[in-house]
C-alpha positions in Angstrom: -28.6 0.4 20.3 -27.0 3.3 18.5 -28.4 4.5 15.3 -27.4 7.5 13.2 -30.3 8.6 10.9 -29.7 10.7 7.8 -32.7 12.4 6.1 -32.1 14.3 2.7 -28.6 15.4 4.0 -26.4 17.4 2.0 -22.9 19.1 2.4 -21.4 21.8 0.2 -18.2 23.8 0.3 -18.9 27.3 -1.3 -21.2 26.4 -4.3 -20.0 23.0 -4.6 -22.2 20.1 -3.3 -19.9 17.3 -1.9 -23.0 15.0 -1.4 -26.7 15.8 -1.6 -30.1 13.9 -1.1 -28.4 11.2 1.3 -30.9 9.4 3.4 -29.4 6.4 5.3 -29.7 4.8 8.7 -26.5 3.3 10.5 -27.3 0.7 13.3 -25.0 -0.7 15.9 -23.9 -4.3 15.1 -23.4 -3.7 11.6 -20.1 -2.6 9.5 -20.6 0.2 6.7 -18.0 0.9 3.9 -18.0 4.4 2.2 -16.4 4.0 -0.9 -15.7 6.6 -4.0 -12.7 8.3 -5.8 -10.2 10.3 -4.0 -11.7 13.7 -3.2 -15.2 12.5 -3.5 -16.4 13.3 -0.1 -15.9 10.2 1.8 -13.8 11.7 4.8 -16.4 14.7 4.8 -19.3 12.1 5.2 -17.3 10.6 7.9 -16.8 13.9 9.9 -20.7 14.4 9.8 -21.3 11.1 11.3 -19.0 12.0 14.0 -20.8 15.3 14.7 -17.8 17.3 14.2 -18.9 18.9 10.9 -22.5 20.3 10.1 -24.4 19.3 7.1 -26.0 22.3 5.1 -29.3 20.7 4.3 -31.5 17.9 5.5 -31.1 16.3 9.1 -28.9 14.0 11.1 -30.1 12.4 14.1 -28.0 10.1 16.7 -30.3 8.0 18.8 -29.6 5.4 21.9 -32.3 3.0 22.3 -34.8 5.3 20.3 -33.9 8.2 22.5 -32.3 11.4 20.5 -29.3 12.5 21.7 -27.7 16.0 21.9 -25.5 16.7 18.8 -22.9 18.5 20.8 -22.4 15.5 23.3 -21.9 12.8 20.4 -18.3 13.1 20.6 -18.3 11.2 24.0 -19.9 8.2 22.0 -17.2 8.3 19.0 -13.9 7.1 18.3 -12.0 7.8 15.0 -9.0 7.1 13.4 -7.9 9.2 10.2 -4.8 10.3 8.5 -5.5 13.9 9.3 -5.6 13.1 13.0 -2.3 13.0 15.0 -1.2 11.4 18.2 1.1 13.6 20.5 4.5 12.7 19.5 6.3 14.4 22.3 4.9 11.5 24.8 5.9 8.1 25.2 3.2 5.7 24.4 2.6 4.9 27.9 2.2 8.7 28.4 -0.1 9.0 25.7 -2.3 5.8 26.5 -2.7 7.3 30.1 -3.5 10.7 28.8 -6.1 9.3 26.2 -7.9 7.1 28.5 -8.3 10.3 31.0 -11.0 11.5 28.5 -12.2 8.4 26.5 -11.7 5.1 28.6 -10.6 1.9 27.0 -12.9 -1.1 26.7 -13.9 -2.7 30.0 -10.8 -4.7 31.4 -8.3 -3.2 29.2 -5.2 -1.4 30.7 -2.7 0.7 28.8 -0.2 -2.0 29.4 -2.6 -4.5 27.7 -3.2 -2.4 24.9 0.5 -1.9 24.2 0.7 -5.7 24.3 -2.2 -6.2 21.9 -0.5 -3.9 19.3 3.0 -5.5 19.8 4.8 -2.4 21.0 6.0 -3.5 24.2 9.8 -2.9 22.9 9.0 0.9 22.1 7.1 1.8 25.0 9.6 4.0 26.5 10.3 5.9 23.4 8.7 9.1 22.4 6.2 8.5 19.6 7.8 11.0 17.3 10.6 8.4 16.8 8.3 5.6 15.8 8.1 4.5 12.1 4.9 5.6 10.2 3.6 2.0 10.6 3.9 2.0 14.4 2.2 5.3 14.8 -0.9 3.9 12.8 -0.9 1.0 15.1 -1.2 3.5 17.9 -4.1 5.4 16.1 -5.9 2.0 15.6 -5.7 1.3 19.3 -6.9 4.8 20.7 -9.9 4.1 18.4 -11.0 0.6 18.2 -10.0 -0.2 22.0 -11.8 2.8 23.2 -15.0 2.2 25.0 -17.2 4.0 22.3 -20.5 2.8 20.6 -19.6 4.4 17.2 -16.2 3.6 15.6 -15.2 5.5 12.5 -12.1 4.4 10.4 -10.7 6.8 7.7 -8.2 4.7 5.5 -7.4 2.6 8.4 -4.5 0.7 6.9 -2.5 3.7 5.8 1.3 3.0 6.3 0.6 -0.5 7.5 2.6 -3.6 6.4 1.2 -7.1 6.1 1.4 -7.8 9.8 -0.2 -4.5 10.7 -3.1 -5.2 8.3 -3.7 -8.7 9.9 -3.6 -6.8 13.2 -6.0 -4.5 12.0 -8.6 -7.1 11.2 -7.7 -9.2 14.3 -8.9 -5.9 16.3 -12.3 -5.4 14.4 -13.0 -9.3 14.8 -12.4 -9.2 18.5 -13.5 -5.9 19.5 -16.0 -4.6 16.7 -19.0 -6.8 17.5 -22.4 -5.0 18.6 -20.7 -1.7 17.7 -21.5 0.7 14.9 -18.4 0.7 12.5 -18.0 3.0 9.3 -15.0 2.6 7.3 -14.2 5.2 4.6 -11.8 3.6 1.8 -11.1 3.0 -1.8 -9.3 -0.3 -0.8 -11.2 -3.6 -0.5 -8.7 -4.8 2.1 -9.8 -2.2 4.5 -13.6 -2.8 4.4 -13.7 -6.5 3.5 -15.7 -7.3 6.7 -18.4 -4.7 5.9 -21.6 -5.8 4.7 -22.9 -2.6 3.6 -21.3 -0.5 0.9 -22.2 2.9 0.2 -20.8 4.6 -2.8 -20.6 8.3 -2.2 -20.6 9.0 -6.0 -24.3 7.8 -6.0 -25.1 11.0 -3.8 -23.1 13.7 -5.7 -24.5 16.7 -8.0 -28.0 15.8 -7.8 -30.5 18.4 -7.3 
């Protein structure tokens, strides 16, 4: 059981508070959506949950089976898909997936070859990723996030650049591989978070105090 607990958490840039007085507990087995206008701090909160960005006030704790974890080691439990994170475009897809699983293994039983089949990119396997369309690159990003063996799955605008078939693939991946994991989706588009049972509007935690 993985939990992320925030107590009176706040993040600011210079003198401007992005969010403040945020108290919430995220638990594995549930899917959460962080919503709010563009620039409201959704991605900032997601990065705090990943352990890659420190908060300015309050606390954030990660626990596995009620045992507190070292914040500096949280990256090993997290996979993330976001527009600001790039794949290595000089590699072929096989090279990239082999490289990726060297530091974050795929879910048990999945090989790079099977991952490529799941996301429907068999015909492009020997091309350098720089020659992929934006939608193909997004499929790769989703694969390295959702299909990695990680307890926490963080998705920032996960359907960016995807066509209808890509969106259907995204939901199929969540349905098949998302169970029992802690999933957080940062988005304004209900299509991207329609499976989430908990909705958090970041605007509810802005400019307080």
